[in-house]
C-alpha positions as CSV (number, residue, x, y, z in Angstrom):
1,X,27.1,7.4,9.8
2,X,26.2,6.3,6.2
3,X,27.1,4.8,3.3
4,X,27.4,6.6,0.3
5,X,23.4,5.7,-1.3
6,X,24.2,3.3,-4.3
7,X,27.2,2.1,-3.1
8,X,26.9,-2.0,-2.8
9,X,27.8,-3.5,0.4
10,X,29.3,-7.3,0.2
11,X,27.1,-9.2,2.4
12,X,24.7,-6.9,3.4
13,X,22.6,-6.7,-0.1
14,X,19.5,-9.5,-0.2
15,X,16.3,-9.9,-1.5
16,X,13.1,-10.6,0.7
17,X,14.5,-10.9,4.1
18,X,12.2,-9.1,6.0
19,X,11.1,-10.6,9.2
20,X,9.9,-8.3,11.7
21,X,12.6,-6.4,13.1
22,X,14.8,-7.8,10.1
23,X,18.0,-10.1,10.0
24,X,20.3,-9.3,13.0
25,X,18.0,-7.6,14.7
26,X,17.4,-7.2,18.8
27,X,14.1,-8.1,18.9
28,X,14.7,-12.1,18.4
29,X,10.8,-12.9,19.3
30,X,7.8,-13.8,16.7
31,X,5.8,-10.6,16.6
32,X,2.3,-10.8,17.1
33,X,0.5,-9.2,14.8
34,X,-3.7,-8.1,15.8
35,X,-5.4,-7.4,12.1
36,X,-8.7,-5.5,12.6
37,X,-10.9,-5.9,9.5
38,X,-10.9,-9.5,8.2
39,X,-12.6,-8.3,4.3
40,X,-9.8,-9.2,1.2
41,X,-6.7,-7.2,2.4
42,X,-6.7,-8.1,6.1
43,X,-7.4,-11.6,5.6
44,X,-4.8,-12.1,3.0
45,X,-2.2,-10.3,5.1
46,X,-3.4,-12.6,8.1
47,X,-3.2,-15.6,5.7
48,X,0.4,-14.4,4.8
49,X,1.9,-13.6,8.1
50,X,0.7,-16.1,9.8
51,X,3.1,-18.8,8.3
52,X,6.0,-16.6,9.8
53,X,4.6,-14.5,13.1
54,X,1.4,-14.9,15.4
55,X,-1.4,-13.4,13.8
56,X,-5.3,-13.4,15.5
57,X,-7.9,-11.4,14.3
58,X,-10.6,-8.9,14.6
59,X,-14.0,-8.3,12.7
60,X,-17.2,-6.7,13.4
61,X,-18.9,-9.4,11.0
62,X,-19.3,-12.0,12.0
63,X,-19.6,-14.5,9.4
64,X,-16.4,-12.7,8.5
65,X,-15.4,-13.8,11.6
66,X,-16.3,-17.8,10.8
67,X,-15.1,-17.5,7.3
68,X,-11.6,-16.6,8.7
69,X,-11.7,-19.3,11.5
70,X,-13.0,-21.8,8.9
71,X,-9.5,-21.0,6.6
72,X,-7.4,-21.3,9.9
73,X,-7.2,-17.8,10.9
74,X,-7.7,-17.5,14.8
75,X,-9.6,-14.7,16.3
76,X,-10.4,-12.5,19.5
77,X,-13.6,-11.3,20.3
78,X,-12.9,-7.6,20.9
79,X,-10.4,-4.6,20.5
80,X,-9.7,-4.5,24.0
81,X,-8.5,-8.1,23.2
82,X,-6.6,-7.1,20.1
83,X,-4.8,-4.4,22.3
84,X,-3.6,-6.5,25.2
85,X,-2.3,-8.8,23.0
86,X,-0.6,-7.5,19.8
87,X,3.0,-5.8,19.1
88,X,1.6,-4.3,15.6
89,X,-2.0,-3.6,15.4
90,X,-3.0,-3.4,11.5
91,X,-6.2,-1.6,10.6
92,X,-7.7,-2.5,7.6
93,X,-10.9,-1.0,7.2
94,X,-12.6,1.0,4.8
95,X,-11.7,4.3,5.2
96,X,-15.1,5.8,6.7
97,X,-14.3,3.3,9.8
98,X,-10.9,4.6,10.5
99,X,-11.5,7.5,12.8
100,X,-14.0,5.1,15.3
101,X,-11.4,2.5,14.9
102,X,-8.1,5.1,16.3
103,X,-10.5,6.6,19.0
104,X,-11.0,2.7,20.3
105,X,-7.6,1.6,20.1
106,X,-6.8,4.6,22.2
107,X,-9.3,4.5,24.6
108,X,-8.0,0.8,25.2
109,X,-4.6,1.8,25.5
110,X,-5.5,4.1,28.4
111,X,-7.6,1.9,30.3
112,X,-5.0,-1.3,30.0
113,X,-1.8,0.2,29.7
114,X,-1.0,-0.3,33.4
115,X,-2.0,-3.6,33.6
116,X,-0.3,-4.7,30.6
117,X,3.0,-3.2,31.6
118,X,4.6,-3.2,27.7
119,X,5.5,-1.0,25.5
120,X,2.5,0.0,23.3
121,X,1.6,-1.2,20.3
122,X,2.2,-0.1,16.8
123,X,-0.6,1.1,14.4
124,X,-0.5,0.4,10.7
125,X,-3.1,1.0,8.5
126,X,-3.8,-0.4,5.1
127,X,-6.5,2.5,3.5
128,X,-5.8,4.0,0.0
129,X,-4.9,8.1,1.2
130,X,-2.8,9.5,3.8
131,X,-3.4,12.5,4.6
132,X,-6.5,12.3,5.9
133,X,-5.6,9.4,7.6
134,X,-2.7,11.1,9.2
135,X,-4.4,13.8,10.5
136,X,-7.1,11.4,12.8
137,X,-3.9,9.2,13.5
138,X,-2.7,12.2,15.7
139,X,-4.9,11.0,19.0
140,X,-2.6,8.0,18.8
141,X,0.4,9.9,19.3
142,X,-1.3,11.8,22.4
143,X,-1.4,8.3,24.5
144,X,1.9,7.4,23.3
145,X,1.1,5.0,20.4
146,X,3.3,4.9,17.4
147,X,1.5,5.2,14.0
148,X,3.0,4.2,10.7
149,X,0.3,4.9,7.8
150,X,0.7,2.6,4.6
151,X,-1.0,1.6,1.3
152,X,-0.8,-1.9,-0.2
153,X,-0.8,-1.6,-3.8
154,X,-2.5,-4.5,-4.8
155,X,-6.4,-5.8,-4.5
156,X,-8.9,-7.2,-6.6
157,X,-12.1,-5.7,-7.9
158,X,-14.3,-8.5,-5.6
159,X,-13.9,-7.9,-2.2
160,X,-14.1,-9.5,1.2
161,X,-12.4,-12.7,2.9
162,X,-13.8,-15.0,0.8
163,X,-11.3,-13.9,-2.0
164,X,-8.7,-13.2,0.2
165,X,-5.2,-15.1,-1.0
166,X,-1.6,-15.4,0.6
167,X,0.2,-14.6,-2.5
168,X,-2.0,-10.9,-3.2
169,X,1.2,-9.1,-2.6
170,X,3.5,-10.6,-4.4
171,X,6.2,-8.8,-6.1
172,X,3.6,-5.7,-5.8
173,X,4.3,-2.4,-4.1
174,X,3.6,-1.2,-0.5
175,X,3.5,2.5,-0.2
176,X,4.9,3.6,3.1
177,X,4.0,7.3,4.9
178,X,7.3,9.2,6.0
179,X,6.9,12.0,8.0
180,X,8.9,14.7,10.3
181,X,8.1,13.1,13.1
182,X,7.8,9.0,12.7
183,X,9.3,6.4,15.1
184,X,12.1,4.8,13.1
185,X,12.2,1.8,15.4
186,X,8.7,1.4,14.5
187,X,9.2,1.9,10.8
188,X,11.6,-0.3,10.3
189,X,9.4,-3.4,12.0
190,X,6.4,-2.4,9.7
191,X,8.4,-2.5,6.6
192,X,9.9,-5.7,7.5
193,X,6.5,-7.0,8.1
194,X,5.3,-6.0,4.7
195,X,8.8,-7.1,2.7
196,X,7.5,-10.8,4.4
197,X,4.7,-10.6,2.6
198,X,6.5,-10.6,-0.8
199,X,5.6,-6.8,-1.2
200,X,8.7,-4.0,-2.1
201,X,8.5,-0.9,0.2
202,X,8.0,2.6,-1.4
203,X,8.6,5.4,0.7
204,X,6.4,9.1,0.2
205,X,5.1,11.6,2.1
206,X,1.8,11.6,2.4
207,X,1.0,14.6,0.3
208,X,3.3,12.8,-2.6
209,X,1.8,9.2,-2.0
210,X,-2.0,11.1,-2.4
211,X,-1.1,12.9,-5.4
212,X,0.2,10.0,-6.8
213,X,-2.8,7.5,-6.1
214,X,-5.2,10.1,-7.5
215,X,-3.3,9.5,-11.1
216,X,-2.6,5.8,-10.9
217,X,-5.6,4.2,-8.7
218,X,-8.5,6.5,-7.8
219,X,-8.7,8.2,-11.9
220,X,-9.1,4.8,-12.8
221,X,-12.0,4.2,-11.1
222,X,-13.8,7.2,-12.3
223,X,-12.7,6.1,-16.1
224,X,-14.0,3.0,-15.5
225,X,-17.2,4.4,-14.1
226,X,-17.7,5.8,-16.8
227,X,-16.8,3.6,-19.5
228,X,-19.5,1.3,-17.8
229,X,-21.9,4.0,-18.0
230,X,-21.6,4.4,-21.6
231,X,-23.0,0.9,-22.2
232,X,-26.3,2.2,-20.7
233,X,-26.8,5.0,-22.6
234,X,-30.4,4.7,-24.2
235,X,-29.0,5.5,-27.4
236,X,-27.0,2.6,-27.7
237,X,-28.0,-0.6,-29.3
238,X,-28.0,-4.3,-27.9
239,X,-25.8,-5.4,-30.5
240,X,-22.6,-2.6,-28.6
241,X,-23.3,-4.5,-25.7
242,X,-23.1,-8.1,-26.9
243,X,-19.7,-6.9,-28.6
244,X,-18.3,-5.8,-25.6
245,X,-15.3,-8.1,-25.1
246,X,-12.0,-8.2,-23.9
247,X,-10.4,-4.7,-24.0
248,X,-13.8,-3.3,-22.5
249,X,-13.7,-5.9,-19.8
250,X,-10.0,-4.7,-18.9
251,X,-10.8,-1.1,-18.8
252,X,-14.1,-1.2,-16.7
253,X,-12.9,-4.3,-14.3
254,X,-12.2,-1.9,-11.1
255,X,-16.2,-0.5,-11.7
256,X,-17.3,-4.2,-10.6
257,X,-15.5,-2.9,-6.7
258,X,-17.9,-2.5,-4.1
259,X,-19.3,1.0,-4.6
260,X,-19.7,2.3,-1.7
261,X,-15.5,1.5,-0.7
262,X,-14.9,3.2,-4.1
263,X,-16.5,6.4,-3.3
264,X,-15.1,6.8,0.3
265,X,-11.9,6.0,-1.4
266,X,-12.2,8.7,-3.9
267,X,-14.2,11.2,-1.5
268,X,-11.1,11.2,0.9
269,X,-8.9,12.5,-2.0
270,X,-10.9,14.7,-4.0
271,X,-8.8,17.3,-4.6
272,X,-6.2,15.8,-6.0
273,X,-8.5,13.1,-8.2
274,X,-10.0,16.6,-9.1
275,X,-6.7,17.7,-10.5
276,X,-5.7,14.3,-11.8
277,X,-9.0,14.3,-13.5
278,X,-9.0,17.5,-14.9
279,X,-5.4,16.7,-16.4
280,X,-7.3,13.9,-18.0
281,X,-10.0,16.0,-19.4
282,X,-7.3,17.6,-21.4
283,X,-5.7,14.8,-22.9
284,X,-9.0,13.7,-23.8
285,X,-10.1,17.6,-25.6
286,X,-6.8,17.3,-27.1
287,X,-7.0,14.0,-29.0
288,X,-11.1,14.8,-29.7
289,X,-9.6,18.0,-31.5
290,X,-6.4,16.3,-33.3
291,X,-9.1,13.2,-34.8
292,X,-10.9,16.2,-36.4
293,X,-8.3,17.1,-38.1
294,X,-9.2,14.4,-40.8
295,X,-5.7,14.9,-42.9
296,X,-3.7,14.2,-40.4
297,X,-5.9,12.0,-38.2
298,X,-3.8,8.4,-39.4
299,X,-0.6,9.8,-38.7
300,X,-1.5,11.3,-35.1
301,X,-3.2,7.7,-34.2
302,X,-0.1,5.9,-35.3
303,X,2.1,8.7,-33.0
304,X,-0.4,8.3,-30.0
305,X,-0.7,4.1,-30.0
306,X,3.1,4.1,-30.8
307,X,4.4,6.0,-27.8
308,X,1.9,4.9,-25.8
309,X,3.2,1.2,-26.9
310,X,6.3,2.1,-25.6
311,X,5.3,3.9,-22.5
312,X,3.4,1.0,-21.8
313,X,6.6,-1.4,-21.7
314,X,8.7,1.1,-20.1
315,X,6.3,0.8,-17.3
316,X,6.0,-2.8,-16.9
317,X,9.5,-3.2,-17.5
318,X,9.9,-0.9,-14.1
319,X,6.9,-2.6,-12.3
320,X,7.6,-6.0,-12.8
321,X,11.2,-5.7,-12.0
322,X,11.5,-6.5,-8.9
323,X,10.3,-9.9,-9.4
324,X,13.7,-10.5,-11.6
325,X,16.2,-8.9,-9.2
326,X,19.9,-10.2,-9.0
327,X,22.4,-8.8,-6.8
328,X,24.1,-6.4,-9.6
329,X,20.5,-4.2,-9.4
330,X,20.5,-4.2,-5.4
331,X,22.2,-1.5,-3.8
332,X,22.6,-0.9,-0.1
333,X,22.8,1.8,2.2
334,X,23.6,2.1,6.1
335,X,22.1,4.3,8.7
336,X,22.8,4.9,12.6
337,X,19.6,4.5,14.0
338,X,20.1,7.6,16.2
339,X,20.5,10.0,12.9
340,X,16.7,10.1,12.1
341,X,16.6,13.2,10.1
342,X,19.3,11.6,7.7
343,X,17.3,8.7,7.7
344,X,14.1,10.4,7.0
345,X,15.4,12.3,4.3
346,X,17.1,9.7,2.6
347,X,13.9,7.5,2.2
348,X,12.3,10.6,1.0
349,X,14.7,11.0,-1.5
350,X,14.8,7.2,-2.7
351,X,10.7,7.4,-2.7
352,X,11.0,10.4,-5.2
353,X,13.2,8.8,-7.0
354,X,11.2,5.9,-8.0
355,X,13.3,3.8,-5.7
356,X,12.3,0.8,-3.8
357,X,13.4,-1.2,-0.8
358,X,13.8,-4.7,-1.1
359,X,15.6,-5.8,2.7
360,X,16.3,-4.3,6.2
361,X,18.8,-6.3,7.9
362,X,20.5,-5.2,11.3
363,X,24.2,-4.6,11.7
364,X,24.3,-4.3,15.4
365,X,21.7,-3.0,17.8
366,X,22.5,0.1,16.3
367,X,23.0,0.3,12.8
368,X,21.0,-0.8,9.8
369,X,21.5,-1.9,6.2
370,X,18.6,-1.1,3.9
371,X,19.0,-3.0,0.4
372,X,17.4,-0.8,-2.6
373,X,16.9,-0.9,-6.1
374,X,16.5,2.3,-8.4
375,X,14.3,2.4,-11.1
376,X,16.2,1.8,-14.8
377,X,17.1,4.9,-16.7
């Protein structure tokens, strides 16, 4: 059975309680996490999660491994070792390397499963696109390994483990892919781990996720690139570059990201990015036309900036509201763990409505309570 979504349930609404398995979970042992790829995201996860769980990492770059060890992050020498050790494996590498790593994990599990005599590990990714990733992750399902696609909406324009910080994900959104074939137990476990980083969970199907990030993440990278290149135009003078200040820095910040990572990210979502860019181009063309109408330009600019200010204020009130929640804003819904389709449908509906998950608790081995927040009206 399920409570009516949005109906508060006494003593089951809470924020930030998301230890693996959830409060009251039948899984009481500390979860063992293996992180493949110790860059900014993987390193930050290791720093945060190692205070609550057993965490080890692996990186093909020995310099990253050395730095990780210096930061107190334990490492293992091979993917075979990660597969043998971990209950949950988090792949936190560039998108281009994902197919090879999935193949290595699949092969390793096939070789080692008989001697390990344990359940297969849950595999998680942190890539910024989901359709491509889920297609490649099918080979995990073929060998019985559950896969959960995720995407932390946090980062920096600087990369690498030297930029890692334990609070990187604090009060940020973290998307989790919901598919018809998803393993509910794995989904709940991974969502609880995400909550342990200080993030909130945003459920979405892979296509909806990719459409959204094309607009709010990938398109801004393209705009930043365009703005940065404007200052390389030969027609500009030296003073144009000298006068570039705070607003220019803000809009071009992500152009400082490693270009090979940005290009891989955008290429993997090229169709959705192209659609978002066409939408942006249409708005730019409209604005250019209005500014050319000199008699109305002043009023148009006033309306443009007033509406944009209101939109910005509303967006940031919504985005940062998760950090200032009280018990009146948190609702709960109860689900029977064997009612998979009801749970999937509810998660997808919550995501489409802009809702976020802030807590997970097990009421008993057969029921789970999901604490969530809906966006302001």
